[in-house]
Structure formats: structure tokens, C-alpha cells
C-alpha positions as CSV (number, residue, x, y, z in Angstrom):
1,X,-27.9,-2.4,-31.2
2,X,-25.9,-5.5,-31.0
3,X,-26.7,-8.5,-28.8
4,X,-24.1,-10.3,-26.4
5,X,-22.2,-13.5,-28.1
6,X,-24.2,-16.9,-27.1
7,X,-22.7,-17.9,-23.4
8,X,-21.6,-21.5,-22.9
9,X,-23.6,-23.1,-20.0
10,X,-23.3,-26.6,-18.5
11,X,-26.9,-26.8,-17.2
12,X,-29.4,-26.7,-20.2
13,X,-30.6,-30.3,-19.4
14,X,-31.9,-29.4,-16.5
15,X,-33.0,-26.0,-17.3
16,X,-34.8,-27.3,-20.6
17,X,-36.6,-30.4,-18.4
18,X,-40.0,-29.6,-17.6
19,X,-40.1,-25.8,-19.0
20,X,-42.3,-26.2,-21.7
21,X,-45.2,-27.3,-23.5
22,X,-43.5,-26.9,-27.0
23,X,-42.6,-29.8,-29.5
24,X,-39.2,-30.7,-30.1
25,X,-39.6,-31.9,-33.7
26,X,-37.9,-30.0,-36.2
27,X,-39.1,-27.4,-38.7
28,X,-41.7,-29.8,-41.7
29,X,-40.6,-27.3,-44.3
30,X,-36.6,-27.8,-44.1
31,X,-35.9,-23.8,-43.2
32,X,-31.9,-23.7,-41.8
33,X,-32.0,-23.6,-38.2
34,X,-29.6,-22.9,-35.3
35,X,-30.5,-25.2,-32.7
36,X,-31.8,-28.3,-33.0
37,X,-34.7,-29.3,-31.3
38,X,-36.4,-25.9,-31.2
39,X,-39.4,-25.7,-32.9
40,X,-40.7,-21.7,-34.0
41,X,-44.2,-22.1,-33.2
42,X,-44.3,-22.4,-29.6
43,X,-44.0,-19.8,-27.0
44,X,-41.4,-19.3,-24.5
45,X,-42.3,-20.0,-21.4
46,X,-40.9,-20.4,-18.1
47,X,-41.3,-19.1,-14.3
48,X,-40.3,-16.7,-12.3
49,X,-39.6,-17.6,-8.8
50,X,-38.9,-15.9,-5.2
51,X,-41.8,-17.6,-4.1
52,X,-43.8,-17.5,-6.9
53,X,-44.2,-14.0,-8.4
54,X,-46.9,-13.2,-10.4
55,X,-47.5,-9.8,-12.0
56,X,-43.7,-9.5,-12.4
57,X,-42.0,-8.1,-15.8
58,X,-40.3,-10.4,-17.7
59,X,-38.2,-10.0,-20.7
60,X,-36.0,-11.5,-23.1
61,X,-32.9,-9.6,-23.2
62,X,-31.5,-10.0,-26.5
63,X,-29.4,-6.7,-26.8
64,X,-27.2,-6.7,-23.6
65,X,-28.0,-4.2,-21.9
66,X,-30.4,-5.8,-18.8
67,X,-33.7,-3.6,-19.4
68,X,-36.4,-4.1,-21.5
69,X,-35.9,-2.9,-24.9
70,X,-39.2,-1.8,-26.9
71,X,-39.5,-2.3,-31.1
72,X,-38.3,-1.3,-33.5
73,X,-34.8,-2.9,-32.5
74,X,-32.2,-4.1,-34.6
75,X,-30.0,-6.6,-33.8
76,X,-26.9,-9.0,-35.3
77,X,-27.1,-12.8,-36.2
78,X,-23.9,-14.7,-36.0
79,X,-23.3,-14.0,-39.7
80,X,-23.5,-9.9,-38.8
81,X,-26.7,-9.8,-40.5
82,X,-29.1,-6.9,-39.4
83,X,-32.5,-8.2,-37.9
84,X,-35.2,-5.9,-37.1
85,X,-37.5,-6.8,-34.6
86,X,-40.6,-4.8,-34.7
87,X,-42.4,-5.5,-31.1
88,X,-38.9,-5.8,-29.8
89,X,-37.5,-8.2,-27.3
90,X,-40.4,-11.0,-26.4
91,X,-42.0,-9.8,-22.8
92,X,-44.6,-10.5,-20.7
93,X,-45.7,-10.3,-17.4
94,X,-46.0,-13.4,-15.3
95,X,-49.2,-15.4,-14.0
96,X,-50.2,-17.8,-11.4
97,X,-47.3,-19.8,-9.9
98,X,-44.9,-17.3,-11.8
99,X,-45.7,-18.8,-15.3
100,X,-44.8,-16.8,-17.9
101,X,-45.4,-17.1,-21.7
102,X,-43.3,-15.3,-24.4
103,X,-44.3,-14.5,-28.1
104,X,-41.2,-15.3,-30.3
105,X,-43.1,-15.4,-33.3
106,X,-40.8,-12.9,-34.5
107,X,-37.7,-14.7,-34.1
108,X,-38.9,-16.6,-36.9
109,X,-36.9,-15.4,-40.1
110,X,-37.0,-15.6,-44.0
111,X,-34.4,-18.8,-44.7
112,X,-33.0,-16.5,-47.5
113,X,-32.3,-13.8,-45.0
114,X,-31.0,-15.4,-41.7
115,X,-31.4,-18.7,-39.9
116,X,-34.5,-18.6,-36.9
117,X,-32.9,-17.0,-33.9
118,X,-32.7,-19.2,-31.3
119,X,-34.3,-17.7,-27.5
120,X,-31.8,-20.0,-25.8
121,X,-29.0,-17.6,-26.9
122,X,-30.3,-15.0,-24.5
123,X,-30.6,-14.2,-21.1
124,X,-34.0,-14.0,-19.6
125,X,-34.9,-10.9,-17.2
126,X,-37.5,-10.5,-14.7
127,X,-38.0,-7.4,-12.6
128,X,-40.5,-6.7,-9.5
129,X,-42.8,-4.1,-9.6
130,X,-43.6,-2.4,-5.8
131,X,-47.2,-2.9,-4.8
132,X,-48.0,-4.9,-8.2
133,X,-46.0,-7.9,-8.0
134,X,-47.8,-10.3,-5.6
135,X,-45.6,-13.4,-4.0
136,X,-47.9,-16.8,-3.6
137,X,-47.1,-17.8,-0.1
138,X,-48.6,-20.5,2.2
139,X,-51.0,-17.2,3.6
140,X,-52.0,-16.3,0.6
141,X,-51.1,-13.9,-2.1
142,X,-48.6,-11.0,-0.4
143,X,-47.6,-7.8,-2.3
144,X,-44.0,-7.2,-2.6
145,X,-42.7,-3.7,-1.0
146,X,-39.6,-3.2,-2.6
147,X,-37.9,-3.7,-5.9
148,X,-35.5,-5.9,-7.4
149,X,-34.2,-7.1,-10.8
150,X,-33.7,-11.5,-11.5
151,X,-32.0,-13.0,-14.5
152,X,-31.0,-16.3,-15.5
153,X,-28.5,-17.8,-18.3
154,X,-28.8,-18.2,-21.5
155,X,-31.3,-21.1,-21.9
156,X,-32.2,-21.1,-18.3
157,X,-36.2,-20.8,-17.8
158,X,-36.6,-20.3,-14.1
159,X,-35.8,-16.8,-13.1
160,X,-34.6,-16.6,-9.5
161,X,-31.9,-15.1,-7.4
162,X,-30.2,-18.5,-7.7
163,X,-30.2,-18.6,-11.3
164,X,-29.5,-14.5,-11.1
165,X,-26.4,-15.6,-9.3
166,X,-25.2,-18.3,-11.6
167,X,-25.5,-15.9,-15.0
168,X,-24.0,-12.6,-13.1
169,X,-20.9,-14.9,-12.1
170,X,-20.5,-15.6,-15.8
171,X,-20.9,-12.6,-16.8
172,X,-18.2,-10.9,-14.8
173,X,-16.1,-13.8,-16.1
174,X,-15.2,-15.9,-12.2
175,X,-15.5,-19.2,-12.2
176,X,-18.4,-21.0,-12.7
177,X,-19.8,-22.7,-9.6
178,X,-20.8,-25.5,-11.1
179,X,-17.4,-26.2,-12.4
180,X,-14.9,-25.7,-10.0
181,X,-14.6,-25.5,-6.3
182,X,-15.0,-22.1,-4.2
183,X,-15.9,-21.2,-0.5
184,X,-18.9,-20.0,-2.4
185,X,-19.5,-23.2,-4.3
186,X,-19.3,-25.7,-1.0
187,X,-21.1,-23.5,0.8
188,X,-24.0,-23.9,-1.4
189,X,-23.4,-27.3,-1.6
190,X,-25.3,-29.8,-3.4
191,X,-28.0,-27.2,-4.3
192,X,-29.6,-27.0,-7.4
193,X,-29.2,-23.0,-8.6
194,X,-31.8,-23.5,-11.7
195,X,-34.3,-25.7,-10.1
196,X,-38.1,-24.6,-9.1
197,X,-36.9,-25.5,-5.7
198,X,-40.8,-24.1,-4.7
199,X,-41.6,-27.2,-6.7
200,X,-39.2,-29.5,-5.2
201,X,-40.0,-28.1,-2.0
202,X,-36.1,-27.6,-1.6
203,X,-36.5,-25.7,2.1
204,X,-32.7,-24.8,1.8
205,X,-32.1,-23.2,-2.3
206,X,-35.6,-21.4,-1.4
207,X,-34.3,-19.6,2.2
208,X,-30.9,-18.6,0.4
209,X,-33.0,-17.3,-2.5
210,X,-35.3,-15.2,-0.3
211,X,-32.5,-14.0,1.5
212,X,-30.9,-13.1,-2.1
213,X,-33.9,-11.3,-2.9
214,X,-33.6,-9.1,0.2
215,X,-30.3,-8.1,-0.1
216,X,-30.5,-7.4,-3.9
217,X,-33.5,-5.0,-2.8
218,X,-31.7,-3.3,-0.3
219,X,-29.4,-2.0,-3.1
220,X,-32.3,-1.1,-5.5
221,X,-32.1,2.7,-6.2
222,X,-35.5,4.2,-4.5
223,X,-36.2,6.2,-7.7
224,X,-35.9,3.2,-9.6
225,X,-38.5,1.5,-7.3
226,X,-40.8,4.8,-7.7
227,X,-40.5,4.4,-11.5
228,X,-41.3,0.8,-11.5
229,X,-44.1,1.3,-8.8
230,X,-46.0,3.7,-10.9
231,X,-45.3,1.6,-14.2
232,X,-45.5,-1.9,-15.5
233,X,-41.8,-2.3,-15.8
234,X,-41.2,-1.5,-19.4
235,X,-39.2,1.6,-18.5
236,X,-35.6,2.9,-18.5
237,X,-35.3,2.6,-14.8
238,X,-31.9,2.6,-14.1
239,X,-28.5,2.8,-16.0
240,X,-26.4,-0.2,-17.5
241,X,-23.5,0.6,-15.7
242,X,-25.8,0.6,-12.9
243,X,-27.5,-2.5,-13.2
244,X,-23.8,-4.0,-13.6
245,X,-22.4,-2.6,-10.5
246,X,-25.6,-3.6,-8.4
247,X,-24.4,-7.5,-10.0
248,X,-21.0,-7.0,-8.7
249,X,-22.1,-6.5,-5.4
250,X,-24.6,-9.1,-5.2
251,X,-21.8,-11.5,-6.2
252,X,-18.7,-9.8,-3.8
253,X,-21.3,-10.6,-1.1
254,X,-23.2,-13.9,-1.8
255,X,-21.2,-15.9,0.1
256,X,-21.5,-13.6,3.2
257,X,-25.8,-13.8,3.3
258,X,-25.2,-17.4,2.5
259,X,-23.4,-17.7,5.8
260,X,-26.0,-15.7,7.6
261,X,-28.5,-18.2,6.4
262,X,-26.5,-21.1,7.4
263,X,-26.1,-19.2,10.7
264,X,-29.6,-19.6,11.5
265,X,-30.9,-22.8,10.1
266,X,-28.2,-24.2,12.4
267,X,-30.8,-22.8,15.4
268,X,-33.2,-24.5,13.6
269,X,-34.1,-25.7,9.8
270,X,-34.2,-23.9,6.7
271,X,-38.0,-24.3,6.6
272,X,-38.4,-22.2,9.6
273,X,-36.0,-19.3,8.9
274,X,-37.4,-16.1,9.1
275,X,-35.8,-14.0,5.9
276,X,-37.1,-10.5,7.1
277,X,-35.2,-11.1,11.1
278,X,-31.7,-11.9,9.3
279,X,-28.7,-9.5,9.6
280,X,-27.4,-9.2,6.3
281,X,-25.0,-7.1,5.0
282,X,-25.3,-3.2,4.4
283,X,-23.5,-2.5,1.7
284,X,-23.7,1.4,-0.4
285,X,-22.9,1.3,-3.6
286,X,-22.4,4.2,-6.3
287,X,-23.9,3.6,-9.5
288,X,-22.3,6.1,-11.3
289,X,-19.5,3.6,-12.7
290,X,-17.1,6.4,-11.7
291,X,-13.1,6.3,-13.2
292,X,-11.2,5.7,-9.9
293,X,-7.4,6.6,-8.9
294,X,-5.9,2.8,-8.8
295,X,-2.6,3.6,-8.4
296,X,0.3,5.9,-8.4
297,X,3.8,4.8,-9.2
298,X,6.7,7.0,-7.9
299,X,10.0,7.5,-9.4
300,X,11.8,9.0,-7.3
301,X,15.3,7.3,-6.9
302,X,17.9,9.2,-8.5
303,X,21.0,8.1,-9.8
304,X,23.5,8.1,-6.6
305,X,20.9,8.7,-4.2
306,X,21.2,12.2,-5.1
307,X,17.8,14.6,-6.2
308,X,16.6,16.1,-9.0
309,X,18.6,13.8,-11.2
310,X,17.3,13.5,-14.9
311,X,14.4,11.7,-16.2
312,X,16.6,8.4,-17.6
313,X,18.0,8.3,-14.3
314,X,14.8,8.0,-12.2
315,X,13.7,4.6,-11.0
316,X,11.0,3.6,-9.2
317,X,11.0,3.7,-5.4
318,X,7.4,3.4,-4.5
319,X,4.0,2.0,-5.6
320,X,0.8,3.6,-4.1
321,X,-2.4,1.4,-3.8
322,X,-5.8,2.9,-3.6
323,X,-8.6,-0.3,-2.1
324,X,-12.4,1.0,-2.7
325,X,-15.7,0.2,-0.9
326,X,-18.5,-0.3,-3.7
327,X,-19.7,3.2,-2.9
328,X,-16.3,4.4,-4.5
329,X,-14.9,5.4,-1.1
330,X,-11.4,4.7,-0.4
331,X,-11.2,2.2,2.3
332,X,-6.8,2.4,2.9
333,X,-4.0,3.2,0.6
334,X,-1.4,0.8,1.0
335,X,2.6,1.8,-0.1
336,X,5.0,-0.7,-1.4
337,X,8.0,1.9,-0.2
338,X,7.1,5.1,1.6
339,X,4.8,7.8,1.5
340,X,4.1,10.8,3.2
341,X,0.1,11.4,3.6
342,X,-0.8,14.8,3.6
343,X,-2.9,16.6,5.3
344,X,-4.4,19.0,2.9
345,X,-5.4,16.3,0.7
346,X,-6.9,14.4,2.9
347,X,-9.0,17.1,3.9
348,X,-10.3,17.6,0.2
349,X,-10.9,13.7,0.6
350,X,-12.7,13.8,3.7
351,X,-15.3,16.8,2.2
352,X,-16.3,14.5,-0.2
353,X,-17.2,11.8,2.2
354,X,-14.6,9.4,0.8
355,X,-15.4,9.5,-2.4
356,X,-12.0,10.2,-4.3
357,X,-13.8,10.6,-7.7
358,X,-16.0,14.0,-6.2
359,X,-12.4,15.5,-5.5
360,X,-12.2,16.2,-9.1
361,X,-8.3,15.9,-9.1
362,X,-7.5,12.6,-7.7
363,X,-5.3,12.7,-4.7
364,X,-2.2,14.9,-5.3
365,X,0.6,13.1,-4.5
366,X,2.2,13.1,-0.8
367,X,5.3,11.8,-1.2
368,X,8.4,10.4,0.5
369,X,11.7,11.6,-1.0
370,X,13.7,9.3,1.4
371,X,16.2,7.3,-0.6
372,X,15.3,4.1,1.7
373,X,12.1,3.7,-0.2
374,X,13.1,1.9,-2.9
375,X,15.2,-0.3,-0.8
376,X,11.3,-1.0,1.3
377,X,10.1,-1.1,-2.4
378,X,12.1,-4.1,-3.7
379,X,11.3,-6.4,-0.7
380,X,8.6,-8.5,-1.2
381,X,5.1,-7.0,0.5
382,X,3.2,-3.5,1.3
383,X,5.4,-1.3,3.7
384,X,3.0,1.1,5.2
385,X,-0.6,1.9,4.8
386,X,-3.1,4.8,5.5
387,X,-6.4,3.2,6.9
388,X,-9.9,5.7,6.9
389,X,-12.8,4.9,9.4
390,X,-15.3,6.6,7.9
391,X,-18.3,6.1,10.5
392,X,-15.9,7.6,13.6
393,X,-14.0,10.0,11.7
394,X,-11.0,8.4,12.5
395,X,-7.9,7.1,10.6
396,X,-4.8,5.9,11.0
397,X,-1.1,5.6,9.5
398,X,1.2,2.7,9.7
399,X,4.8,2.0,8.6
400,X,7.1,-1.0,8.5
401,X,10.3,1.5,7.4
402,X,12.4,3.6,8.5
403,X,11.8,6.7,5.9
404,X,10.5,8.9,8.6
405,X,12.5,10.5,11.5
406,X,10.7,10.5,14.5
407,X,8.1,8.1,13.4
408,X,8.0,4.7,15.0
409,X,8.3,1.4,12.5
410,X,5.9,-1.4,13.6
411,X,7.4,-5.0,12.6
412,X,4.4,-5.2,10.7
413,X,1.7,-3.7,9.2
414,X,-1.7,-4.4,11.6
415,X,0.2,-3.0,14.5
416,X,0.8,-0.1,16.5
417,X,-0.4,3.3,14.2
418,X,2.8,5.3,13.6
419,X,0.0,8.1,13.1
420,X,-3.7,8.6,14.2
421,X,-5.9,11.5,12.8
422,X,-9.3,12.6,13.7
423,X,-11.3,15.4,12.5
424,X,-14.6,17.6,13.3
425,X,-16.9,18.5,10.9
426,X,-19.7,21.3,11.0
427,X,-22.2,21.8,7.9
428,X,-20.4,18.4,6.4
429,X,-16.7,20.0,6.6
430,X,-13.7,19.7,7.8
431,X,-13.2,22.3,10.6
432,X,-10.0,20.5,11.8
433,X,-7.8,17.5,11.1
434,X,-5.5,16.8,13.8
435,X,-2.3,14.3,13.6
436,X,-1.1,12.7,16.6
437,X,2.3,10.6,16.6
438,X,1.9,7.3,18.8
439,X,4.6,8.3,21.2
440,X,2.9,11.6,21.8
441,X,5.5,14.0,20.8
442,X,4.0,15.5,17.7
443,X,1.2,16.9,17.1
444,X,-0.5,18.6,14.0
445,X,-3.6,20.7,13.0
446,X,-5.2,21.4,9.8
447,X,-7.5,24.0,10.1
448,X,-9.2,25.0,6.2
449,X,-10.1,28.6,5.4
450,X,-13.3,28.1,3.7
451,X,-13.2,31.8,2.4
452,X,-10.2,31.5,0.6
453,X,-10.4,28.8,-1.6
454,X,-9.1,27.9,-5.6
455,X,-10.8,27.6,-8.5
456,X,-13.6,26.9,-9.9
457,X,-16.7,29.4,-8.4
458,X,-19.6,26.9,-9.2
459,X,-20.2,23.5,-7.4
460,X,-17.5,22.0,-9.1
461,X,-15.0,20.5,-6.7
462,X,-12.0,22.6,-5.5
463,X,-8.6,21.5,-5.9
464,X,-6.6,23.5,-3.0
465,X,-7.7,25.1,0.1
466,X,-6.2,27.6,2.6
467,X,-5.3,26.8,5.6
468,X,-3.7,27.0,8.8
469,X,-1.3,24.5,10.2
470,X,-0.5,24.1,13.5
471,X,3.0,21.7,15.0
472,X,2.6,21.3,19.0
473,X,0.7,24.5,18.8
474,X,2.5,26.7,16.9
475,X,1.4,28.1,13.5
476,X,3.9,26.8,11.1
477,X,2.2,27.8,8.1
478,X,-0.8,29.8,7.2
479,X,-1.7,29.5,3.3
480,X,-4.3,32.0,2.3
481,X,-5.7,32.2,-2.0
482,X,-6.4,35.4,-3.2
483,X,-9.9,35.9,-3.9
484,X,-8.8,37.9,-7.1
485,X,-8.2,35.5,-10.3
486,X,-6.3,36.6,-13.4
487,X,-7.8,35.2,-16.5
488,X,-6.5,35.1,-19.8
489,X,-6.8,33.8,-23.4
490,X,-3.7,31.5,-24.3
491,X,-1.8,33.0,-26.5
492,X,-2.5,29.8,-29.3
493,X,-5.7,28.2,-29.2
494,X,-4.2,25.1,-30.5
495,X,-1.9,24.6,-27.2
496,X,-2.5,21.1,-25.6
497,X,-2.0,22.6,-21.9
498,X,-2.4,26.3,-21.1
499,X,-2.3,29.0,-18.4
500,X,-5.9,30.7,-18.4
501,X,-6.1,31.4,-14.9
502,X,-3.7,32.3,-12.0
503,X,-4.4,32.3,-8.7
504,X,-2.7,34.4,-6.0
505,X,-1.6,33.2,-2.7
506,X,0.5,33.9,0.1
507,X,2.5,32.0,3.4
508,X,3.1,33.1,6.2
509,X,3.9,31.4,9.8
510,X,7.1,30.3,11.3
511,X,8.5,28.0,8.6
512,X,11.1,29.5,6.9
513,X,10.4,30.9,3.3
514,X,14.0,31.0,1.0
515,X,14.9,34.1,-0.9
516,X,13.1,34.2,-4.1
517,X,9.6,32.4,-2.6
518,X,7.6,34.7,-3.7
519,X,4.8,36.1,-6.2
520,X,3.4,32.7,-5.8
521,X,0.0,31.3,-8.0
522,X,-1.9,28.3,-8.4
523,X,-1.8,28.0,-12.5
524,X,-4.8,26.6,-14.2
525,X,-6.3,25.7,-17.9
526,X,-10.3,25.9,-17.6
527,X,-10.7,24.9,-21.2
528,X,-12.2,21.5,-20.4
529,X,-15.4,22.9,-18.0
530,X,-13.7,22.4,-14.7
531,X,-10.4,24.5,-14.1
532,X,-7.2,21.9,-14.3
533,X,-4.5,22.8,-12.0
534,X,-1.3,22.4,-13.7
535,X,1.2,24.2,-11.2
536,X,2.1,25.4,-7.7
537,X,4.7,26.2,-5.6
538,X,5.4,24.9,-1.8
539,X,7.4,24.5,1.2
540,X,8.1,21.0,2.7
541,X,10.5,20.9,5.5
542,X,10.6,17.2,5.5
543,X,11.6,16.5,1.5
544,X,14.1,19.5,1.8
545,X,15.9,17.9,4.7
546,X,16.1,14.5,3.5
547,X,19.0,13.3,2.8
548,X,20.9,13.5,-1.0
549,X,18.1,16.7,-1.9
550,X,18.8,19.3,-3.0
551,X,16.3,22.0,-2.3
552,X,17.2,25.9,-1.2
553,X,14.3,27.3,-3.2
554,X,11.1,25.3,-2.4
555,X,9.2,23.0,-4.6
556,X,6.7,23.1,-7.6
557,X,4.2,20.3,-8.3
558,X,3.2,20.5,-12.0
559,X,0.4,18.8,-13.6
560,X,-0.1,16.9,-17.0
561,X,-3.1,16.0,-18.6
562,X,-4.1,13.5,-21.5
563,X,-5.5,15.5,-24.6
564,X,-9.1,15.8,-25.2
565,X,-8.7,13.4,-28.4
566,X,-6.7,11.0,-26.5
567,X,-8.5,7.2,-25.8
568,X,-7.5,8.4,-21.7
569,X,-9.1,11.6,-21.7
570,X,-13.0,10.9,-20.1
571,X,-15.3,13.5,-20.8
572,X,-17.1,13.8,-17.8
573,X,-13.9,13.2,-15.6
574,X,-11.7,15.9,-17.6
575,X,-9.4,16.4,-14.6
576,X,-7.6,13.2,-14.3
577,X,-4.2,13.5,-13.7
578,X,-1.9,11.6,-16.0
579,X,2.0,12.2,-14.9
580,X,3.0,15.1,-11.8
581,X,6.4,16.0,-11.5
582,X,7.9,17.4,-8.5
583,X,10.4,19.8,-9.6
584,X,12.2,23.3,-8.5
585,X,10.3,26.0,-7.5
586,X,10.1,28.2,-11.4
587,X,9.0,31.6,-9.8
588,X,6.5,33.8,-11.0
589,X,5.1,33.4,-14.8
590,X,3.0,34.6,-17.4
591,X,-0.7,33.9,-18.1
592,X,-1.6,32.5,-21.2
593,X,1.6,30.7,-22.0
594,X,1.7,27.1,-23.5
595,X,2.5,25.1,-20.2
596,X,6.2,24.0,-20.1
597,X,6.7,20.6,-21.5
598,X,7.5,17.5,-19.6
599,X,10.8,18.4,-17.8
600,X,14.4,16.6,-18.2
601,X,15.3,16.6,-14.8
602,X,13.2,16.4,-11.2
603,X,12.9,14.9,-7.6
604,X,10.1,13.3,-8.9
605,X,7.9,11.9,-11.4
606,X,4.9,10.0,-10.5
607,X,2.3,8.4,-12.6
608,X,-1.0,8.1,-12.2
609,X,-3.4,4.7,-13.2
610,X,-7.2,4.3,-13.0
611,X,-9.7,2.4,-13.4
612,X,-14.0,2.6,-13.5
613,X,-15.0,1.8,-10.3
614,X,-17.2,-1.7,-12.0
615,X,-13.6,-2.8,-12.9
616,X,-12.2,-2.3,-9.5
617,X,-15.0,-4.3,-7.7
618,X,-14.9,-7.3,-10.3
619,X,-11.6,-7.8,-10.1
620,X,-12.0,-8.3,-6.2
621,X,-14.7,-11.5,-7.0
622,X,-14.0,-14.8,-5.8
């Protein structure tokens, strides 16, 4: 295991004052020593505080995984020397007045091997045990009902909700509250974030700390809390990624919590605030840290405004940026340039409760081929936005462009929506998705057909649904997927992408079908555990009628993925599209073949960019 690099802090004087009973005299035998003023025999002491917390698990996190690690464990010092700690990370249970004492005798090293290890280079962590940890109050000891985690920056030995905020902001890499001016720093004012606020009688700091603890407890997963309730805090109760996401969420919402506390204090005093009665933010969080689609870049501007065009002559016409909440749900999709929301993709996203990672293939393109899109893209600022209201089963599409004939453009986003959407659910599935233009002259309804869905047959996300699409009451398009799938072995097992399965489908309805638009099938590569969609044909009247678009045969979407040995390949999410191409419909093709190389010309190319949810949320922190 590797330890984190030491983190410099500006609070050492405050942190070290009054924390230890240890001597400041250096060793008398001349051993090498990392930190001046550290003496090896004394224990490493401090306090765990919300109020003072008795019987909380405390440890020195030396491997950077935010959980207790038993021995034997190996770390590296700053010179790269491996050091084994037979008993693992120093740990103890807090006692009366929250005091703890860690045995750090194993940090003393043979000077011929390594300098002694200074515990002040590592953060302290603590976790409460529901039903076991006691908070000391004026009314006596009160058992805590909930679990939550506390920590402190390296060298700080008062482990509190406030010190947790300081450490997390530094870990995330945002501006230090002690060294800069931010709205949160201004709101906290002159509160000492690493002090023993109980001993000093700082009621304001104590009120913030109690509210922070309650917020952190509200997000702590019940499965982890149950494990701690029956354990002693040395269990592996959560993933490292999950703990990090909890921290990011706390940092993001700390200012909101402070404002709630200040509002309550404005009606009395900080000392008399009943924290249990405060209405704190309720934030759901996805602790699995999935990879999520961050943006799509659309290349659909052709030379002379004519499409299709060669790859060298296709330039950027739009960029779609995806916005998320902590639980991985899409809150909105913002276009610089123009987009064309797809009812089919919206239905898949709704069935995944808005969590785009649960759709498998994340948001197959819904683009506009209007050459005006590039003009709007080149202007500064967003041009269109699709906004989801998950609680009320509604969405709206706003546009300031002239890319969509028949849709009224607003002068700015946030005004009157061009299209409103609503959906009805039965058994957690969309039964109907209705799009109504705000002018009221067009109503489009998508009704999914769950009897005909695409691969796979297990519980993995399906890439396609059969559906009926009605426009103003007329069945415009009826897509029916066959339950019979043609499977085959690839001609060469070394193909990077191969068509291993073909699922036929038919298209009916009043939409005119061109000659040759037949023998339709969705093509898949099923070699990676989850079927990867490769190609499917479709009709789109809006695309076909766009000025400058030469299309009489229908269209194909073709999808390309990173190879299994690529650094961009995600083992547990193998269906993340790297690039999509919009082509002419190419007719029926053989199963087992190597999937076609990327085309030299197309109507559009769409490139995908992804992030971990934790990376995305970290980027939103002030």
C-alpha cells in the first residue's frame, strides 16, 4: 500500500497547542528524525468531538483509503523505503470527553533503515457506531442513532465536523478556507475550524458542527451503518470511492447547511438552536462512482453546407453538455448550437430513473443537421436546453435558435419552453411519453412496446425498445423488434469489433418508406458481457427535409467503442460509445463479419467524453 504525500497545512500552531501530554524534546540517541519536536515514546492523543464523543473508533489513516487497515500493512516513506507495520494503522476507541490515545510505537524505525514516521503527516479519522457511541451532553450521555465519519487534516488532533470540512476541501483540491475569500469562508467568519469548540464555549461553531454531523449522517448508507452498529469500527464498511463521494457532497452543501443554521440563529441564538428541527438539504447520492457522459461534440457542418461530407470537411456544429445531481441523474442537457431530443432516448433514460449510467449505452445521439447550428455554436453562450423534473415526471425543451421549423424560439433560456414533456409510469416503466409544442399545434406521443425489446435477455439495460409514435393522433411510426435473434461466430476472433448478433425489426405507420429500406436489423457485438449496439437503420423526416441534406434512402447510426486493451475501456461499463457516425442507410449485411471501419464521409460524427461521477461533482465545488 502507498501512503499519501504529506499535506502542508497552515493550522499547526492551533492544532498542536494543548493536544498532547508528550515531550517536545528530541531523541537523546541521535536517531534521524523527520519532524522537529516529535518524541517517540509518547502516545498520539486528541479528541473526537461533535459534542464530546465517547466510544467512537479513531485511527491514523496511513494508506489513504479512509478506512482502518489492520496489520500487517506496508507503506513507503518519502524515500521510497517500504516499511511494515505489524499491527496496521494505529487505532483506539475514544474515551471520556472524547479523548483518544494512539499507540505509535511501531512508527519508531531502525535508523539504519528509515527515519521515524511522524504521525502528523497523516490525517486522523473517526467513525461513530450507532447505539454504541455516546455523545456527552448537559443532560447526560446520549447514544447516537446514526453513523457518520469525521476526519482532520494531518497534524490536527481535534477530529470534528469542522475539521472534516477543512480536510475534505484540501483533498478535493479547492481553495483553503483559511487562506482565501469564498462565500463559505465569509459565512463561517472567524470560527476556528480546528478548535475544541466545546471547551472554548463557541456555541456558533458547535451549532455548525452539529448540523454538519446531521447532514453527513443523512447520507451515510444504511447497509454500512448496520455493519457498524454490530461491529467495532474496524470493518471495511464502504468503498473508498463511496467515502470520497460522501465527502464531495458534504463540501458542496456545507454553505447551504451554514445558511440554515444562521437563519435559525437570527431568531434567537446559536446556543439555543434545536439542530434536529432544522430543515437541512436532502441529497441523494450514488456511491458506486459510475462513469457518466460529460459531453457530446457534434461534427455536422459540411463544406458548402452540403451533407454528407468527407471527414476532413466536417466541422463542429454543436456541443451537448450533460449536467448531473449527486445520485447520477441527468438534470439537464445544454446545447451550444442545436440538438433534437429523441423520445426513444428519453424513454430509456426515464426507465433508468434518470441515471444515465444505468442505460448502458449513454444517450445515443439526438442531433440537428441544420447548418444554422454551427452559426449559433460559434456565438458565445448556450442556445438550447433540455431540463428534467424527475419528481413531477416532466421535462421542457428551450431554444433560442431557428433550427427547428415550427418551434418558436425564446430570446433567452429560462423563458417560455418550446416543447413540454410528461410521462406516465406503470410498474416503474414508461407507458407513454407525450411531447407538446407550446404553440399547441403539435402533439407527439411515444408508447413503448415492452414485448419487443433489444438484447440482452438478462437484466442488463436494453439499447432499444419497440414503440409506436403518434403525431396528432396519427400512427406515424411503429417499430416492432423480432424476438428471434440471429447469432453467429465472428469470422476472426481477433476482430476489434464484430457483428455477432442481428435482431430484425420492422417499421410501419404513415411515414413514407423509401425503396430499399428493408431487411432491417440492429447489429450487436456481444463478446464483452453486455451487447454493444453497432448499427441500426432508421427514418427521420426532420433530418431528411433539412436544407442541404441529400437523403432519399434513410439513415444509419454506427457506433464505435474503445478496444478492450485501451485505457479508455471501462471493465464494468463496456458499452460506452467513443464515436458515432450518421450514414446513409446501407441495407442488410452479413452476420459474423468484421464491423466496418470508420467511414470516410458521413452526415455527422459525434464524439463522446466521459468522467467519473466523483470527478464531475468535484468540478462543481467552489
